C-alpha positions, 0 to 999 in steps of 0.5 A: 043216678051217681053224684060226683062233686065238681072238685072230685077226680073220678077216673074209674068207669066201674062205679055202681048206681047211686054212688056219691063222691064228694069234693077233693076225693080221687078214685083211680082208673081200675077201682071197682066201687059198688052201688049206693056207696058214699065216698066222703071228702079228701079220700083216695082210692087206688086202682086195684081196690074193690068196694062192695055195695052200700059202703060208707067211706067217711072223710080223709081215708086212703084205700090202697091196692090190695084192699077189698071191702065187702057190702054194708061196711062203715069206715070211720073218719080218718081211719088208716089202711096199710098194705106193706109190712116193711115200708121204705122209700123207693122199695123195689122189693115191695110185697103187697099184703092183702086186707079184707073187710067183710060184710057189715063190719064197722071201723071207728074213727082213727083206727089203724089196720095193719095189712094182711089181716081180715076183719070179720062180718059184722064186727066192730072196731072201737075208735082209735084202735090199732088192729094187728091181727084178724078180727072174728065175725061179730067180734067187738075189739078196741085198744092198742093193740086191739083186743077182743072185748065181746060180741056184737049183733048185726044191729050193733047191740052188744051180745051177752051169752048165757050157756053159749046162746043168746037172743038180741033184742032185735030178734036174732038168735046166736050160738057161741062155739069154739070162740066163734059166733053163729046166727041160729035164727034170723027173723 
């Protein structure tokens, strides 16, 4: 059963079961929200947004048209999405730039994402980072601009590779090839 706080504005009819929307949040008509999502207070979700299942949207986040978020994504408090590389008031030549946040990604508090990029599966972006380019699957990035600082497991532990392979203490085995991480064996 869904929960909508009485001070939330929920105009979309495409919201999955067991999703919660807290006070002072606005979900526009046309937005697609998956199952078991949690939309914190003071959030805004525009009409062409797609959120997967089990997405956590912490307080104070605006999600604009052109943004697609996969399953099991965590969006930290007050992180910022953009959707225009040349923003100007009353711009009649607005060109929407799509941004994708892939399954399992975690984005820290106060992160800013430049539009037109893809955030890889199970990647993690450190708090306060400014992300200006694509983030690879399982990559750990942080800083301004955000830079690659290692790889991370699905469980959130940092991975340490030896001869291009590793096994996380959670039991998942990984291989590293051409600067990309692949799951070899998942228990």
